[in-house]
N, C-alpha and C positions, 0 to 999 in steps of 0.2 A: 665518242665515235672515232675509231682509228681510220681516218680518212684524210688524205693529203689535201692541202689547199688547192693545188693544181687540179686534182681530180674533182674537187668540189666545184671549182669554177667551170669545168667541162660539164658537170651534171647540171649546173645552173643554166648554162646556155641551152642545153638539151631540153630542159623542162620549160624554158621560156618559149620554145617552139611548139610545145604540145598544147592542143586545145583541150581544156579541162573537161568540157562536156563530153567529148569523145572518150576520154579516159573514164569518165563516170559510166558511160554506156558499157564499156568493156568489163569494168569491175562488176557492175550490176548484173550483166548477163552471166558472169562466172559464179556469183554467189547465190543467185536466185534459184539455181538448180539444187542447192543443198537443202535437205529436209530440216536442218537446224535453222535455216533462214526464217521460214514462216513462223516457227515457234518462238524465235527470239524477237523478231521485228514486230510481228502481229499486224493487224489491219491498220491502214492509215491512208492518207492521201497527200497531195503535193503541199497542202497547208501545214502538215505535221512535220515533226522533227525526226522522221524516220524514212526508210526507203531511199530514194534518190537524194533527198535533202541531206540525210545523214551521211551517205557515201561522199557527197561533194564536200561537206564540212570536214570530214575526217581526212580526205585526200588533201585538201588545202592546208590543213595543219601539218600533215606529214611532209608534204613537198616543201613547205616553208622551212621546216626543221632540217630536212635532208640537205638543203642548199645553204645552210647557215652554220656557224660555228657555235658550239656550246649548247646548253640545254634549251628546250623550247620556252618561249615566253609564258609566264604564268597565266596570262589571259587565254592563250591557245590551249594550254592544258585544261583550263577551267571549262572551255567549250566541250572538250572530250569528256571530262568528268560529268558535265551536265547531261550530255546525251546518254552516257552509261547510267547515270542516276535515274533518269526517267524509266529506262528499261528495268532497272532494279526495282523501282517503286511499283511497276506493273507485275512484278513476280516472274519476269522472264528468266530462264535458267542461265546462270553465268557461264556454264560450260558451253552451251550453245553459242553464246555471244563470242567466246574466245575462238571457237571453231570458225565462225563466220568471219571474224576479224582477221584471223591468220590467212584464210583463203583470200580475203579481199586484198591484204597487203601483198601477198605473193602475186596475185593477178596484176595489181597496180605496178609493181616493180618490173614484172615481165613486160608489161605494156610499155613502160618507159624505155627499157633496153631495146625493145623491138623497133623503136623509132630512132635509135642511134645509128650513126654511120660507122664505117669500119674502124676509123681511128678512135671514135668515142667508145666503141665496144671494147677495144683493146685496153683503153685507159680505165674503163669502169669494170673490167672483168673481175677484179679482186674486191669489188665493193659490195659483195654479198652480205657483209655484216651490217650494212645500212638498214635494211628492213628488219634484220634480226634485233639490232639494238632498239629500234622503235617498238618492236613487239614486246621486248622485255619491259620497256617503259610503260606501254599501254596495259600490259598484264598487271603491273603493280597498281595502275589507276583503276582497273576493273575490280581488283580485290578491295581497294580502299572504298570505292563507290558502293559495293555490295555490303561491306562491313558497316558503312555509315547508314545504309538503308535498314539493315537489321537492327541497328541501335536506335535509330530515330523514326523509322517508318515514314520517311518524308514522301509526300505525295508528288505526283507529276506536276500539279499546279504550283506547289512550293518550289520545286526545282526551276520551273519556268519563271516564277516571280523573282527568284534570286538572280537569274540570268538577265531578265529584263531590267531589274533595278540597277544592276551593274552597268548595263548599256546606257541607261538614262543618266545615271550619275556621272558617267565619264564622257557624256556628250556624243555617244555613238547610237543614238536612238532613231536615226533617220535611214537606217539600212533595212533590208528585207527581213532579217532575223527579228529585229525589234518590232516591226509592224506585224509579223506573223504571231509573235509571242503576245503582243498586246491584244490582238484580235481574239486569240484563243483564251486569254484571261478576262476578256470583257473590259479592258482598261483603255481609256482614251488618252493617247499621247498628246502633249501640249507643250508650249514654250515654258510654262512655269507651273509649279505645284505647291501644295501645302505639305511639307514633310512632317512626319510624326515618329515618335518613339514611345513604346509602351512596354510594360513589364507586369508580371504577376508575382509579387514577392512571396518567396517560400514555395513556389510551384515548380513542377518538373519541366524538363525540355518538351515533353509531349504536350503539356498544357499550353506551352507557348506556340507549338505548332498549330494547335487548335485555335488559339487566339488569332494567329496570322490568317487561318482559313476563315474565321468569322469576319475579319476585316475585309478580306477579299470578296466575301459575299455582299458586302456593302458597297462594292465598286472601287475599293482602294487597291493599290499595289502594295502588298505586304509580304514580308519574308521574316522568318525566325532566325535568330543567331544566338544559340544557347539559351540564355535567360532573358533575351531582349527581342522585341519585335520592332522592326523599323519599316518605313515605307512612305508612300506618297498618296495623297488624296486630292480631290478637287473641292470637297466639302469636309467640314469637321465631322468625324465619325460619330455615330449614334451610340452613346454609352449604354442606353437601355438594353441593347442586345448583347452587351459584353459582360464578363464576370464582374461581380461587385468589387472584387479585390484589385481590379486593374488600376494601374497608375499610368496615365498617358499625357504626354505633352505634345501639343500641335503647334507648329511654327506658322508664321505668316506666309503669305504667298511668296515663293522664292524662285528666281530664275534657275534654269538647269545648271548653269556653271557654278552656282554657289551652294549646291545641295550637299556636297561632301562635308564642308565646314559646318553647315547648319545641322546636319545629323549629329556631329560630335557635340555641338552645343546642347542639343536636345537630350542626348545621352547623359551629359553632365547634369542637366536640370532634373531629369527623372531619377538619377541616382541620389541626388540631394533630397528630392521629395520623398523617396522611399526611406531615407535615413531619418526624416522628420516624422515618419508614420502617416504621411498623407495618402489618400486614395482618390480615385476618380480622375477628373480632368484637372491638371495643374497648369498654371500660367507660367511659361518659361521665363517671362520678363521678371518674375519675382527673384530669379536667380541670375540676373544679368551680371551683377558684380562678381559672383563666384565663378561664372562661366568665363568672364574676362580674365580673372586671375588664373584659372585652370589653363587658359590658352597661352600663358606667359611663364612657363616653368623656369626658364633661364633668368628672367628678370627677378622672379621670386628668389631664386638661388642667390643672386647678387645681393639682395637685401639681407638674406640669412647670413651671408658671408660677412657683411658689414656689422650687423647688430648682434648675431647669436654666436658666430664662430669664435670670437674672443673668449666667450664664457665657456664654451665646450673645450677649447684648447687649454683653458685654465683649470679644467677638471670640475667645472661647476655647471653640470647639466641641469641641476636643480634651479639655478638662477635663470637659465634659458627658458625652462618651463614656467617659471614665475612671470617673466616678461610676457610670454605669449598668453598666459592665463589672464594677466592684467589687461592686455589689449582686447582679448575676447570678451571681457566683462565691461568694456567701454571705460576702462580705467577707474572702475568702481572698486575701491579697496576692500570694502566690506564683503562684496560679492566674491572677490578674488580670494580673500582669506577663508571664506566658507568653502569655496571650490577646492582649495588646496588643503583644507583641514588644519590650518595653522593660526596662531594668535595674530591679531592685528599688528602688534609691535614687532613680532618676528617677520611679518610680511614687509613692514617698513624697512627693517634692517636688510632684508634680501634685496629689495628694490634699490636701495641706496648703494649696496655693494655691486649689484649688476650694472648700474649706471656708471660707477667708478671704473670697473674693469673694462666695459665696452667703450667708455669715453663718450657717453651720450647725455643729452639733457632731455629728460622726460617732460619738461615743460614746453618743449619745441613741438608745435603741431605737426611738422613734417616727420619728426621721429615717431610720434604717436601713430601717424598714418602708416608709416612703414611697418611698424610692429603689428598693426591691425591687419595689414595685408598678409604678413607671415602667418598670423593666427588663423585667418580665413583659409589660406592655402592648406594649412594642416587639417582643418575641418573637411575641406574638399577631398584631400587624400584619404582620410578615414571613411568618408561616405561612399567612395567609389571603389568597389572591389576590383575593378579592372584597371584602376589607376596605378600610378607609380608606387613603389614600396614606401611605406610610411616612414617619415623622419622621426626618430625618437625624441628629438628636441621639441616637437610640437604636439 
C-alpha cells in the first residue's frame, strides 16, 4: 500500500474517533438496496454470520489493515475467507458477492472521509488507493474461496467447524464469534476436551469431509484437512457409525492451552498406525516413544551427526544402513543379515568396520540406545507422508 506513515497515523486517529456500529449502519443501508445483496447474502438473523454481523467483521478487518503497515495478519484473512467460503458453499453467485463487497468498501471509505476535519481531508485526499488495494486483495480471496468450494464442496458446517476449532485451539473461544459458532454447530464449549485425529487410508478428500460430518453429528467438533480429520469431543466417538476403514486416535482429556501440541502427537500416532495396517480405534500411548522422538528432530540430528555422519563422509552409506538395521532388529545379527540379504560373516565385517570408522563401542548400552533412536526416527519419517524428507541413511 503506497501510503506514507504520517498519513497512516492521521487515518488511525480518525478511525479511533469513529463509532463502528454507526459505520455498520451506513454501509448496511447502502448495500441493502442492491438487488445482488439479497441473492448473495440470503436469509439470516443476528445469530448467523451474514448481514450486519458479516459487515461488522469485514469492516473491522479492513480498518485494522488500513491503519497498519504490511499485509493483514493471516488470522484476519482467514475470517474473511471463512465468511466467503460459507457463501460459496451455499451456492451464492461470486459475481454478486463482488458487486456487494465493492459497494460496501466504497461506502465505508466515504463514511470515514466524511468524518474527517479539513486538515485530515487534505492529508488523506490522495489515499484513494487504500480501498482499491484492499479490494484487489479481497477479490483474490473470493476467487480462492470459490475455487476451494468447487474442488471440495465444503459445507457451511465444515467452514464453521474449522473456524471454531481455530478459536478454541488458540484460546480465543470466549468471544461472541466462538459462542455463536458453537451454538450453531451444537457443540458445548468447555475448559478441556478430548482431542482426536482420524483418517480413512486410501480414501478421497470428499470421504474425509463426510467423516468429519459424521463425527459432528455425534456432537464432536470435527474438521477435515486433506486426508486427516481432527477435532474435539467430550466423549469417545462411537465407531459403530463410522466407516470400517477408519483409523482414529483419541487423546485423554486435555486443557485448551495444550491442544495444539496434543493434535500433533495424535497425528503422528495415526500415521504410524496406518503404516502398520491398523484399523479402528488405536491407543496413542502405544506410540509414545515414537511421538517423543518425532518431537525432537534436532536432538535426533545430533545423534546422527555423531554416529552416522562419519560413515557417510567416508563414502560408506552401506555401513550407516547396516548400523540402523542392526539397531532396528534389537541387535539381533541373524535378523539383520536376513533384512539386508547378506551372509552373517559379511554382516560381522561391516559392523566391525562401521564401529572402527565411527569410533564407537557397540557393547556400550548408551551407544546402542542412541542408534536405536536414530533407527526409530527413520521409521517415523517413512511412516508419515507429511513429515520431513526421508534421510537416505535410515
